[in-house]
Structures are given as structure tokens and as C-alpha cells.
N, C-alpha and C positions, 0 to 999 in steps of 0.2 A: 620496130627492130625485128628483122628476120632471125629466127633461131633454128638450131639443129639439136635434136635430142640424142645425146651419146653418153656412154659411161665416161668417167674421168679418164680411165686408161685409153679408151678409144679416142678421146679428144686429144690426149697427149701425143699419141702416135700420128694422128692426122696433122696436128700442128707441126711436129718435128719434120714430117715428110715434105713440108713446103718452106722450110727455112733454107734459103739459097745463098750461094756464093756469087761473087760478081761475074764469074764465068758460067753461071747457070747450072751449077751442080748442087746437090744437097750438101749442106754443111755437115749434118750427121749422115754419114754414108750408109750406116746400117747399125744393127743392134746385136751384140753378142749376148747369148742367153743360156742359162741353166735354170730350169723351172723347178720350183718347190711350192709348197702350199701357200707361201706368202706372195707369190706372183703368177702362178699358173692360171688361175681362174680370171684374174683381171688383166694384167699386162700380157699374159700369154695369149688370151683370146683376142686382145686388141691387135697384137702383132700378127696373129694368123689372119685376122680380117683384113688388115691393110696390105698384106702380101708384098709384092715386089716394089710397091711405092716406098717401102721402108724395109729392106730385107732383114731377115733374122738368120743368125749363124750360131750353130751350137759348138761350144768348146768343151774342155775337159775339167777346168776349175776356174773359179771367178778371177783369181789373181792372174793367171796366165792369159785368160781372155782379155783382161785389162791391159796386160803387157803388150799384147798384139795391137790393141787399140791405140796405145800410147806410141808404139813404133810407127803405126800408120800416120798418126798426127805429126810426128817428127819428120817422117819421110815426105809429108805433104807441106812441110814448112809452116805448120800451124794453120793452114788455110782450110783444112777439113778435119773431121774427127769421127770417132765412133762412140756409141753408147754401150754400156754394159748393164744388164739387169740381174738382180739377185733376189733370192727369197729372203726371209728374215734370219737372224741368228748367224750360224757359221758362214752362210753365203755372203752376208754383209761383212763380217769381220775378215773373211778371206780377201776382201778388197782393200783393206787398210794399207798394206804394203804397197800395192800398186798406186793407190791414191797419193801416198807420200812420194812415190817416184815421180808422178806427174806434177805434184806440187813443187818439189825441189827443182825440177827441170822446166817449170813454167809451160807445161803442155796441156792442151785442152783434152778433157775426158768427161763424158756425161755418165754419171752413175745413177741408175734408177733402182733404188734399194727398197724391196718390200719391207713393210713395217707392221707393228702390232695393230690391233683394232682401235680405231678412233673412238668407237662407242664404249670400249672396255668391257662389253658385256661378257665375252667368253674368257676374260683374263683368269689365269695366265695361259696364253696359247702355247702350243708346241714351240720350243726354241726361244721363248720370250725371256729376256734378261730382266729381272725385277729389281728395281732399286727401292730399298725399304724406306727411304726418306724423300724420294722425288718420283712422283707418279708420271712425269713427262719423259723420263729417260728410257731409251731402248738401246739395243746393241749398236744401232746406227749412229749413236752419239760418238762412238769411237772414230767416226769419219769426220767429225767437226774440225779437229786441228789439222787435218791433212786435206781439207777442201778449201778452195778459194770462195766458194759459195755453198751454203748449206740451207736447206729448207725442208720442213716436214709438212706434208699435205694431209690435213685433217678435214678439209671440206673441198669438194670438187672445184668450186669457183676460185680457190687459191691458185690454181694453175694459170689463171689469166695474168697474174703478176709474176709467179714463180718461174715460169718457163722463159719469158723474155729476160728476166734477171739472170738466169743461168746462161743464156746465149750471150748476153752482154759480157759476162766474165770470160767465156771461152773465146770470144772474138776481140777482147781488149788486149792490145800489145803490151801494156804495162802490167796488168793484173791477171793475165792468162793463167789458167790452171784448171784443176778438176772442179766440177760442179756436181753436188750431190742432192738428189731429190729423194728424200725418205717418204715413201708412198704408202700410207696406211692401207692394209689389204682390203678392208671393207669399203674404203673410199674409192679404190680402183674400180670397183664394180658398181658404184653408185651413179645413177643417171642424173643428168643436169641439162638444162636448155642453154646451149652455148650460142653467143652471137655469131652469126655466119661470117661476119667480117674478121673474126679471130683467125679463121683458116685461110685468109687471103695470103698468097705467097709473099714472102718478105726477103729482100736482099740485105745481107749483113756485110758491110764494108769494114775492112780493117784499116783504121786510121793511121796517118803518119804525122805524129806531133812535130810541130816546128819548134826550133830552139828559141829561147829568149835572146834578144839582141845583145844584151849586156854580157850574158854568159858566153855567147858566141864570140864576141870581140875579145873577151878575156882569154879564152882558150886559143884563139888565133894568135894573139900577142905572145902567149907562152910558147907556142910552136915556133913562131918566127925567131924568138930569142934562143931557141935550143940549137946546140951544135950536134948533138948525137941523140935524137929522139928515137923511140921504138914504139911500135903499135902492138897491143895485145888484142888479138882477134877472138871474140867470143861468139856464142851461138846466136846472139842478137843480130849479128851481121847477116847470117843465113836467113833468119826469120824476117828480116827487113827486105830481103832480096837485094842486098847491097854488095854482093860479091864483086861485080864488075866495077862498081864505084870504089871499093876498097883497093882493087888491083890497080886501077888508074891513079888513085890518090897516092899510093905507095910508090909507084913508078915515077910519077911526075915530081914528087917531092923527095925522092931518095930515102924513104923511111922504111927500115926493115919491119917485117910483120912476123910476130911469133904467135903461136896458136895455143888455145885451150882445147880440151877434149871436145867440147861442143862446137868450137869454131874451126876445128881441123877440116880441111878440104873446101872451105870457103874460097881459098885460093888453091889451085893445083900445086903440087910440090914443085912442078917445073917452073912456076912463076919465079922470076929472078929475085923478087923481094921476099919470098917465103923462106924464113930462116928456121922453120920447124917448131918443135914443141917447146913450151915454156915450163919452167918450174921444176918440181920434184922429179917428174918423168920427162924432163926437157933435154934438148940437144945442146951440145957444147956451143954451137953457133948462136942459138937463141939465148941461152943463159949468159953468154959473154956479152951479147948485145944489150941485154937487160941490165947487167951489172955495170956496164960502161955508160949507160944512158943517163943523160941529164934531164930527160923528161920521158915518162912512160904514159902512153895514151891508150887507155883501155876502151875498147869499143864493143858494146853488147856483151860484156862479161860480168858475172857476179863476184869475181875476184875470190874464188875458192882457195883454200890453203895450198892445194897442189899447184895452182897457177902462180901464187906469190911466194912459193918456197916458205910457207908459214910466216909470211911477212918479214922475210929477210932479204928478198931479192930486189925489190923495187925501191926507188927513191921518190923524187917528185912525181906525183901522179895526177893525171887528168882522167876523168871517167865520163865517157859519152854513153848514155843509157836512156832508154825510154822509160825506165822505172826509177823515180827519184830515190828510192831506198838504196838501190844499187849504185846510183851515180854519186851518192854522198859517202860511200864506204871508205874507210881508211883515210879519212881527212882529205879526200880527193878534191880537186877543183872540178865541180860538176857542170856538165852540159847535158841537160835533160832534153832528149830529142830522139826521133827516129834516126837510125844509123845512116841510112842512105841520104836523107835530107841533110844531116850534119856534115857528112863528107863532101857533098856537093857545095854547100855554103862555105865550108872551110877552104876548099880549093879556090873558090872565087876570091876569098880574102887573102890567101897566102901568095897569090901571084906567082912570081918566079922563084920563090923560096925553094931551096934544095939542099938536103944534107948529104953527107958523104959516107954511105954505109961500108962496112968491112965485108965486101963480097968474097974475099979470099977465105974467110972463116966458114962461109956457107959452102964453098966448093970443097974445102977440107972435110967438113962434116959429112957431106953426101958421099964422098969417097970412103970415109970410115964406115958408113952404113953399109955400103956395098960389100966391103971386106967382112964386116961382122955377120952379114946375112949370107955369105958364100956357103956352098955345100961343105959338109965336114970332110976333113982329110981322110978319116977312117969311116968308110961307108957302113961298117958294122957297129959303130958306136951309137948310143942313143943321141938323137939330135937335140939341140937346145931350141927353145921357143924362137929365138932369132933365126935359126937356120930353117925352121918350119916356115916362118914368115917369109924368108927369102925365096923359098920354093913357090909359095902361093903368089908372091908378088910377081915372080917371073912368069907364072902361068896365067896371071890376070890380064884383063884388057881394059880399055878406056871405059867400058860399060860396067866394070866391077865395082861393087861397094863392099868394103870390109866392115863388119860389124861385130860388136862384142859388148861386155858389160862389166865384169868383175874378175878379180884375181890377178895373175901375172900379165895376162895378155893385154889388158887395156894400156898399161904402161909401156909394154913392148911395142904395141901397135902405134901408139901416139909418138913414140920415139923413132920407130923404124919404117912404118908403112909410108909409102910414097904415092898418095892418091891422085887420081884425076879430080877435076872439080866435082864436088858432090859425091865423091867416092869413099866416104867414111861416115859411119854411123855408130856412135858410142853412147851408151847410157852410163855416165860416170858421175852425174850429180848426186845420185843416191847409191851408186856402186852396188846395184842389186843383183846378187847371184840368183840365177834362175830366169833372168830376163831373156837370155840369148835365143833359145829355140823359138819361143812365142814371138819375140821381137823380130826375128828373121822372117817369120810368116807375115807379120803386120807390115814390115818394111817392103816385102815383095808385093803385097797388095797395093801399097802406096806407089811403088816404082816397078811396075811389071816390065818396063823396058830395060831394066838393069839386072845384072847378075848379082845376087846376094851371097856373099861368102861369110858365113857365121863361124867365128872362132869361139870355142867353148872348152873349158877345162873339165876334167872328169868330175871334180867336186861340184861345179855349178850345174853340169848336166844331170847329176844325180838329184839335185834339188827340184828340177822342173823340166820334164822332157815330154810330157804327155801330148802337147800340141803337135808333135810329129804326126800323131794319128789324125788330127784334124786337118793338117796340111795334106796328108795322103788322101783323105776323103774328098777334099776340095780341089785336089790336083794343083797345089801351090808349090812350085819347085824352088828350092834353094839348096845350097851346099853347106854342110856342117863339117868343119875341121875340128875333130874332138881330140885334144891333146891329153894323153893319159900319163900323169906323173905320179899317180897312186897316192893322192892326198891333196892337201892345201899347201902347195909349194910356196906360193907368194907369202902367206902369213908365217910359214915356217922360217923363211929367210928373215922376215921382219922380227920375229921372235928372237932370233939370234943376234941381229943387229942391236936390239934393245937389251942385250945382256942375258937373255933367258936361255934355258936349255931347250933342246928340241923336244917338244912335248905336245901330244894330242893333235897334231896337224897332219903329219904323214902317217899312213896306216902303220908303218913299221914302228912308230913311236907312240902308238895308242895302247891302251890297256885292254888288249884283245889277245886271244890265244891263237887264232887262225887268221892269216892274212887273206883278205878277200881277193878272189880272182874273178873279176867281173867281165863278162863277155859282152862288151858294148855293141859289137857287130850283131850278135844274136838278139840283143835287146831291141836295138833300133829296127832290125829286120822284122821282129815280131809285131811291130806297129805298122808294117807295110812300107817302110822306107827302104831305099836301096842302100845297103850297108856293106862296107868293105874295110879290111885292115890294110894299111899302107905302110911302106917304109919311106925314108927320105928320098930314095931313088925312084919310087913309083908314085909319089904324092902328086906331082904335076900332071901325070897322065890321067890319074883318077879325077882331078878337078876338070880337066878338059872333057872327059867322058861324061861327067855329070850334066853338061850343058845340053845334052840330047834328051834328057828325061823330063817328064812332067810331074814328078813327085820329088820329095826331098831326098838328097843323097847325104849319107853320114859316112865320113872317112875318118877312121880311128888310127891314130899314130902314137906310139909310145915315145915319151920325151924324158930328158934329163931334168930332174927337179932342182939341181944344185945351183945352176947359173941363172942370175936375174937378167933383165933386159939391158941394163946400163953397161957402159964401158968407158974407160978413159975419164974425161972430165965431164961427161954427160950427167945430167941429174942434179938435184939440189936437195938440201936438207928438208926433212918433214918432221914436224913437231908431234911426236908420239911419246907420251909421258913415260919416263923410266923410274922405277922405284928408287926412292932416296936412300933407303937403308936395307940391310939384310942381303943375303945371297952371297955367292962367291965373288972372287976378284973380277971376273968378267963383267958382272953386274955393276960393280963400283966403277970400273973403267968406262962402261957405257954411260953411266950417270955423269961422269966428268965431261965426256964428249957432249952430252945433252946440255950441260950448263954452258959450255963454250958456245954452242950454237944458239941457245936461248938468249944469250947476252946480245946477240946480233939483231934480235927482233925489234922492230920499231912500230910502236902503236901510233906514232904521229910521223907522217912522211914530210 
């Protein structure tokens, strides 16, 4: 057997550089890195040595580097990914939030976390977390519950099995998620004689599981018997590449499609069967279709509480999902299958079956959206988020992608944004504040042909904005629409709906003596971005002007914090527990409303 003598870290990087997709690209496109003593001598040297065969990129903090990596993977439809390396201690624990985000959203991410010495000779090393009762524990064990695959490398040859296992998870449509390799720092630098065959290029194909014939026939029979079915489109439709199949299926059989955050833009809003958002932040047309449905067909959705109206919106449920865990949720009739394969096979079985959707409700809803997003009558008044969305919508093109993550804007965008196909990117599985700026950078890397419009509130921007500097250094252009309502407006409204007093969310209601006057334009400009303050009248022109730049543009606009995204009969109940006793009358009134809605919840459909 021919062997090659390399350090463990050198072997890892060489192996990763030849793991290929079916269209002859590296699956791991590159590695985000901040070096510390736990990875600089081993992983850092190996990354320098391999050069452009596996590029290294420097970010500002481990969490936001991983957010960029996750957005890249999502933008690539889970067909490619990035790796992130950390030193030990705080570098690793900085990754926990991002790993959880990737885990919840079922997105591939490779974490290469430096670890303590396998020999234990210098223990305790700098930043080492010591467990008094378990000598095998390190800070990296925090990543176990938020990783789909976790391994600790204490011998070089363990990489021969650990790396293929990590790739298997990241390319598995059912179990996709973050893979963590905790890499002992002395082992990174240890030499080993590796089989030359280990470094032969390998193509990783993402499989399409076929449905069980009995399950398929049962679901087809349920659909044929339904008079008013509705489809709930989740992110699995996009990851399957089933957008066209879904559009054809819905049109052929007359079944309305309602969307989750992850599934939005699988069909363009212009598609006649697209009835808009489902659930808590849903449209009147979508929620009416769901309430009147005698069969709800979930496709590629994990049936989160926002989608189901906290289990008050859906009746009889079919769930088509590549993951059996998701397919069996809420006592659904399960069809375990790739989404595209299932739709194609169901079409063949359904023949000429066609329902009669209420298309008038869709037309009424879209007209209401246009009115709600129209410019304000008073040009001097602070605009609502809906009015900001309206201006950005009218300034957008077919190449635009609206993206966001947390706060008011996700609900408003899901409700009101009218995307082209693949024109929407939302991280809402984990609803992680601070994802937006780094996510916009990662999304632009994934889709350089598209315009990225990043919506972010002032609160989320304050949590994580440093990757603006990275995007400037790398000349990655995107446009940030920073809406400043001077606090956490979304949670402030929820606090009041739940019977609470306005407290500790808006700056004006915090226990502070001086209201902050943050100059977001100066802040973003100090990192090299093009930054400007806009009004509702100038916002559209600023968005158009940003298209000529090769760096990020940050457009700051003051907004009204009092109005939420919903109107009329849009939206649905959300189960947020209200205190049973104590407090003023408004709290008791909120609890009575809570009991009324909770009585509608069904644990068995």
C-alpha cells in the first residue's frame, strides 16, 4: 500500500479539497478561520499549505463566520457548504448558537474545533474547561446537542472514518445538519502515514428516496377524496429542487399552495396557485384556505408552531417529508419520500382529479397587500415596516432576494413580500438575531448573480454587524435596509398582547437615564461600507444607486414601532404562555383570551 506522510491537519485539508459534487465542484467551498493557540499551528499551517485548493477566509467572530457559511449552504440549496475552524474555549462556544441554527434548519456546516491535548501532558491548557468528574469533557462538548454528527479526534488515523461520516451527514437529505470535528491540538500536528487512496477525489450524490408503495397509494386516495385540499410548502421543496414539480402539481389539480418561511419563493408570488403565507404571520387567503380545507398536505415542512397556528389551524393532515420524524408529526398520514419524486408519482396516480380553489380570495388578498404597502399619505410621518417593504418591493427586480432573520420584519416580509422564484431567504427556524448581515454576505457568495436586499432592525444590527468589514475587504456587495425603531418593537407589541406593560424592550421603557442616539450611518461607514440616511421618499433611489457598488451599502431609515405587520383577518393565534394569576386587569383579560384559543388546540388531527 502506497502511503503519504502528513500531519493530521494536512491530511484533513487535502481530503476535504477533493470531496466533490456531481457538477464537479468542491462540496466544502472553503474554510472560515480565526486562529488561536488551539488551531494556528496545526490547522492554520495546513490551510496555508493547501492554498487555493481549499481557500481560507478571515472573519470577525466565529458565530458570524458560521452564519455566513450557513447562508451560503441555504443559498446553494444544501448542495455545497463551508467549514469554520475555531481555537479552543471561547472560539468553540461562540459557535454553539450558529450550530443550533444550522441544526434546526437542517443545513450543512462543518465545524473544525480545536480541542485540548490528547496526551493531557500540559493540562490545564489556556482556555481549557475542566470537569472535576469527567476527564473526557471539554468546552467542545457544548456542541454535541446542536450537531448532527460529533467526533473527537485523539489519534490521527481516526480521521479515516470521522471525515467520511461527517460528509455523509452533510449530504444526507434526511439527516442533514452541522458536523463537528473536535480536533485535539497536539493531534493536529502529529504525523501519520496515510493511504494514498484516501485522497482520491470522491463524488457525493444527494439521494432521492422513493416512497413506499402502500403509503403512496394511501395518500393518493386521501387526495382524491378531498373536495378542498391545500398544500403547505416547506423548505424541503426547495432542497429537493421540486419547485417546478410543485407548480405543475398545484395547477394541474387545482390545489392552493400556502407557504412557510423556509418554503416561501419556491413558487413565485405571481403563480396563480400561490395563496401566500400560512399561520401566525399568514395571509387572509392562505389561512382561509387552511381553515376550510378537508385535507392539508404538508410537503417538506417540519410543521413549526408559526406554520400551524400553534396547532389550531389544520385539520386532517398528510405530511410528505424525506425525514420520517417530520412526516409523522401531529398524527399525520406519513409519506416518507423526496418531495419531487412524491409529487411526480402522485400526479400519475391522481389522473384528472382537480379541486376548485377560491381564487377570488387570493386576488382580494394581493389587492389588500398593495394598499397596505402604499406610500404614507403624510410624507413627514415615520413610515411603518409595511410601507418600507412597499418601497423596496417597487424598487426590486426579478433578480432581487429579500433576506432577514428575526424581529418584526420576518413576519412582515412573509406576509407582504411578493418574490420572484428563489427571491426570498429567511432564517426563521431558530429566529436568530444577528444572522442578517453575515447571512447577506454568505448568500451573496452563494448567489453572485442575484441582488441581496438585507432587512435588519436596529436591535438585531447591534447584536452582530462586524462582518460588514469582511464584506468590504472581500468586495462582496449587498444592500442593508436598517429600520431603526429604537428598540425591540416586535417583542414590545407581543408583551402588550400578552397583557404585560411596556417594559425593557423600547429604549424609552428601559431603566436608563439617557436615551441612546446611535449614528448607524457613521458606524457602518467606519467599517468601509457605503452608508446613508434615507426617508421613505428617497429609499427607492438609494436602493437603485447601491447596484453600482462593489461593497455593501447600508441604508438607515427611521420607522414607527407601534404598528405590526398584520391587518384585517391576516395572521393566526400564537401560543405564548400568559401568567395565570397576578397583575392588573389587562393581564387577566389576556389570560381569558389565551384560554379561549388554547381550547382550540388539537393534539390529534
